[in-house]
N, C-alpha and C positions, 0 to 999 in steps of 0.2 A: 504493499499499500504506499502511496506517495506520502512524503512527510508534509505535516501542516505547520512546520516551523516558521514559514514565511508569514503566517497570520499573527495578528496582534490580539486575536480573540479565539475562544473555543466555540465549537458547534455543539448543539444540544444532543445530537445523536451519539456523541462520544463522551458525554459526561460520566458515564459509568466507569470510564478509564481514569477519572480524576477525583475519585472520592477522597475527601480529606484535603483537597487542594483548593487554593484560591484561583478563581477563573474570571475571565471577562467574557460576557455574552452580548451580542448585538441582535436585536430582533424587534418584533411587534407585539403589542399587548392583545392577547386573544380575549381575555376577560379579567376582571378584578372583583375582589370581595374584601370587605373590612369588618373587623370586629374588635372594638376597644383598641388595645395597643398592637394589634396585628393587622397587617395588610398583606393580602395574597395576590400575587400577580401571575397569571398564566401567560407565559411568554412562548412565542413561536419564532423560529428563525429559518424556516424552510426545510431544515433537516429533522425537526421534531418539536415537541412541546414539553415544557417543564414548569413546575410550580416554583416561584420564587417567593420566599417568606421575608417580610420586613417586620422586625420586632422593635418597637419604638425605643426601649431602653438601650438597645445595642447600636443605634445609628444616630447621626446628627439630626437635629430637628428639621433641617431643610430636606434631608433625604426622606424622612417620613412624610412630610408635606408633599414632596414630589410624588411619592407613591400614591397618595390620596388623590392627586390631581389627574392621574392617568385615565385615559378613555380607551375604548375599543379601537384598535389599530394605531394607537400612538406608537411612535418609534423611540426606542431607548437603548442605552448601553447600561448593563448591570454588572457590577463587580461583587462577587460573593464566594462563599465556600460551599462546595458540594458535599452533601451527606447522603448516606443511604437511607431510603425510605421505602419499605416493602409495600406500603399501601398505595404509593404513587404508581401510575401506569408505566412510567419510565424507570422506576426503581430508585430514583434519586430526587432530591429537592435541593434548592440553593438558598442558603442563608445570606440575605442581601447585606452588603456593606456600603455600597455607593450606587447612585442612579444618576445617569446623565440623560436628559431628555433631548432627543433630536427634534421631535415635533409632536405637538399635541393634536391629534385628529379630532375634528369636530363634525358631529352629525354623520357618522359612518352609516351608509344606507342599508347595509345588510346586517340587521340586528339579529339576536338569537331567536326572535319570533319566526313564525312560518311566513314564507313569501311564495307568491305564485311563480310558475315556470317562466312566464313572459318577463316578469320583473328580473328574475335571476339571469335570464339570457341577455337582457339589456345591460346588465351589470356583470357580464361574464368575466371581465378583467379583474373584478373584485371578488366574484364568487369563487374564483380559483384559490382564494386564501382559506376557504372553509375546510374543516377537517376532512369531510368526505371527498371533496374535489381534490384536495391535496393527496389523499391516499390513492385515488384513481390515477392521478398523474404519475405518482411514484411507481405504481404497478406498470403503467404504460412504458415508463423509462426502462424498467427491467425487462419487459417484453422486447423492446427494441434492442437492448443489449444482447438478449438471448438469441434473437434472430441473427444478428451479426456474428456472434460467437459460434453459433451452430454452423453456418455456412463457411466462415473463415476457417473453422476447425475441420471441415470435411472436404477441403480441396476446391471450394468454389471461389472464384474471383469476382470481386465487386466491379461491375461495369455499368456506369450510369447511362440511362437512355434519355433522349431529349424530351422536354416538356412541350415544345412547339413542334408539331408534326404536320406534314402536308396532306394526310389522309386519315380516314377512320380505321380503327382496329376492331371495335366492338359494335359496329353498326352506325349508320349516319344520323339516326334520330336523336342521339344523346351527345352531340358535339357542341363544345363551346367554340365559337368562330371569331376570328379576328383578321384584320387586314395585315398583310406582311409586306410592307414597303411596296416595291413595284412588282412583286412576284405573285400577287393575288392573295388567295385565302390561305390561312394557316389555322390550326386547331390545337386546343389544349389536349394533351395526351390523355387517352382513355386507358392506356396500359403501356408499360415498357416492353411488352413481350416481343413484338416483331423485331425490334432492335436487339432485344435480348437473344433472339435466335441467331442473328448475325454474329453477335459477340461470342456465343457458344461455339460457332464454327471456327473461331479464332483461338479461344481459350479452353474449350472442352467442356468445362462446368462453370457457369457464372450465375450471379444473381443481380437483379436490379432492385433498388429500394428507394422510393420517393413518392411525391404526391401524384395523384391521378384525378381526373375530372370527368364527371358524367352529368350532362344536362338533362337529367331524368326528373320529371315532375312527379316525384314520389314524396309523400309525407309520412312514411312509415317510421317506426322506431329503429329501423336498421339501415336507413339510407341517409347519406350525405352527398353533396354535390362535389365536394373536395375531400379526398381521403388518402391515406397512405397505404401503399401496397408493396409487398415484397414478392418478387417473381424469379424463382430459380429456373434455369434452363440448362439442360444437359444433352450433349451429343451422345449418340448410341444408347440412349434411354428409350425403352418402350413403356407402354402403359403400366405394366406391372411394376417396373422400376420406379415410375412416377408415384404410384400409390404407396409403395414401401417408403420412399423418401418423405412423403407427406405425413405418414404415420410417425416416423422417427422424429421429424421436425416438431410436430405439435406436442408429442409426448415431452420432448426436451423443453419446449417453452413453458408448459404447465408445471413441470417438476422444478424448473428454475425459479418460477414465481413462488411456489410453495416453499422452496429452500430459503429465499431471500426476503420475502414480503409477508411473513406471517402476521406482523403487527398491523400492517395496512389492511390485510384481508380481515383481521379481527375488527378493525375500525369500521369496515364496510358491512360487517355482520355476515360475511360469506361463509357458507357451509363448506369447509375445506375437505370434508370426508368425500364429497362428490368429486372434487378435483383430484383427490388421491387415487381414484379409480381410473384416471386417464393414463393407462398403460397399454402398450402394444401386447397382442394384436387388437386392432379395432374391428368393428363389425364391417362387413361388406355385403352388398347385394347389387344385382343388376337393376337397371331401370325397369325392365320387364317384371322382375320379381317384386319391385317396389309397387308397381301398378296393381299387380295381383294382390298384394297385401292390403293396399288401400281399399280395393273393392270387396275383398273378403271381410274386412273390418268395417264396411259400410261408411267409409269416408267419402262423402259426396262432393261433387263439383257444382257450384252455382252457374247456371247457364241462362243468359238472357235471351228471350224469345223475340220474334218479330214485333209483337205488340208491346214490348217493353217489360213484360212480367218475367220473373225469374223462376226457374224450376231447378230441382236438384237431380243430377244424373250421375251414373257411375263414371269414374274417372277414365277417360278415353286414352288408349295407347297413342302416343304421338304428341301429347300436350305437355308443356313444360310444367314443373311443379312450382306452386306458389308457397307462400309462408304457411297456409293452413295444412297443406299436404306434407311439407317438411316437418312441421311440428308434430303432426299426427304420427308420422313414421318414427320419430325419435322418442315418442312416449314409451316405446318398448326397450330403450337402451339407456345405460348409465354412462356410456362413453361414446366418442364419435363413431359415425358410420360413413363409409364411402359408398356412394351410389355411382355406378359406372355404366358405360355403354348406353348413352342417351340417343334418342332419335336424331338423325342427321339434320332434320328440318329445324330443330330448336337450338342448334349449336352453331358456333361461328364457322366462317368459311375456311379457316386454316386448319380445322381439325380433321384428322385422318379417318377415313371410313374403315370399319372392321372388315378385313378381307373375307372373313367367314360369314358376314351378314352386312352388306352395304347399307341396309336401312338404319344401322346404328353407327355412331361415331365412337372412336376410341377416346372417350371423354370421361371425366370423373369429377364429382363434387364431394367435398367432405362436409357433412352436417354435424353440428355440435349439439349436445343435449340441453335440457333445461330451457327449451324455446329459443335457443341462440340462432338456429337456422344455419345457412350455408356460410362457412368461413373460408373455404378453399374451392376454387374452380380450376380445373386443368385438363390437359389432354396430351396425347401423342399428336405431333404435328404432321400435316400432309408433306411428304418428302418427294412426291412425284411431280415433276414440272407440269406436265400436261393437265393432270387432275387439278392442280392448284390454279393454273391459269384459267381453266374452264370455270372454276368456282368464283374467281374474282369477277369474271365477266357476268356470270349468272346473278351475282349480287349487285350488278350495276355500279361497281366500283371502278374508278378511273385507272385503267391499266398502266398508264404512264407513271402514276404515282407508286406503283408496286413493282416496277421493273427491277429495282435494286433488291427487293424481297425475292423475286423470281431467280435472281442471280444465285441465291443460296441453293437453288435446285439445279442450276446449270453447272455449278462448279463444286463437285465433291459432295453431292447430297447424301445425307445419312439419316437413319432413324433418329429422331430426337423428341424430347418431351419436356414439359414444364408445367408450372401452375402458378396461380397468384393467391396469396393470403392477404385478406383485408385486415389491416392492423386494428382499426377501430372496432370492427365486429368481434375480433378476438379479445380485445380489451373488455368489451361489453360482456362477453361470456364469462371470462375469468373473474372479473370483479363483481359480476351480478348486477351491473348497472341497469337501470330500468330503461333508459333511452340512450341512443348512440351519441346524442349531443353532449353527454357527460364524458365521453371518451377522447375527445379532441380538445386541445386547449381553446381554440377559437373556431367552433364548428361553423361550416357554411351549409345552409339549407336553402330550399327554393324561396323561403319567405324571410331569410335573414342573411345579411352580409356585414353586420356591425355587431360588436365593436371589432 
């Protein structure tokens, strides 16, 4: 671990290493209470929270008065002695000796009372300071590190894909469009995958990790217009390899969070016994088996008729699953399930057809339990030049924009596969967050772009 000797102050998360020592803390007041000769300051500094105790007989009069003047989110420097306290959540408390006030905050808008979602989102820049949001962001950071550690440790090379692209990857209906100087239209990336494939032909095994954008007019608890996605791509990988990689990867992420973020998960009230079950092997079923299960278990599909009325019908083979079907399927499982070999008509143009059954693509989705839904989507890619070109044309995509992509099939084409994992959906599942807007520091949705 790197030395903290360059700091002139201690961090709260490391106070357990300084019991009996005098320390200097910098932070913000989360809460205060007072009783007679005692003032209690709950101090947070971003690394944790600790109770600081001011006992009037032990401090100068101005120190005690300073403690009494503190308000929620006032910024302070506190000098005091660390002592063990079993009853404290952090296991320690600080007996205060000195207080320096950086600023007294007035009328902080997010008080301990209940606030509506709209109000909290308008004040997202401040809401991030709350205990719950702080815990979610710490888990997110650990997941990000786990993602990088997993791929870096398994021979994958990080290769960045561009955010500005000349064409669609996941369909033209969800593109954010902009003018690109004198060259015409450009689009915000829906995925780093196509460029990731080119990178894999150079490096063998790669991953891209960055923001992606979908102009999808969805208001569900699982959709953002800007989100982070990690996308591994590997040459000479077939669908079975892809599914094995996905299982190893997700198991590693979950177990890493369990190892390093128990305190945050406890703050969130997360039932960790459910996460402890996320061990390989995961469940697997084909799309066809999934449809059979849905119909056997009377999971109906709402179908709108010509007169506008809705009726419930058996789930038809060939239709893509929505959230109700995914959640119904996962009620039988306590750990993720991979559904594979989807109908070709509901999957992207670049996915390879199954040679044994051209009606299905060599595609897979990983569904997480507890209502989390799809967290991974992937496939074996089409490696045949003629088949890929035909599909580009049949999807009315501009061939000239994909000539570089076709080059990958012209010059040394090989079987290759990959997938994308949505970071925010994964954070939502692991933390148990109710809505995906809590899993991104500054979420972008169809009805919100501020702060």
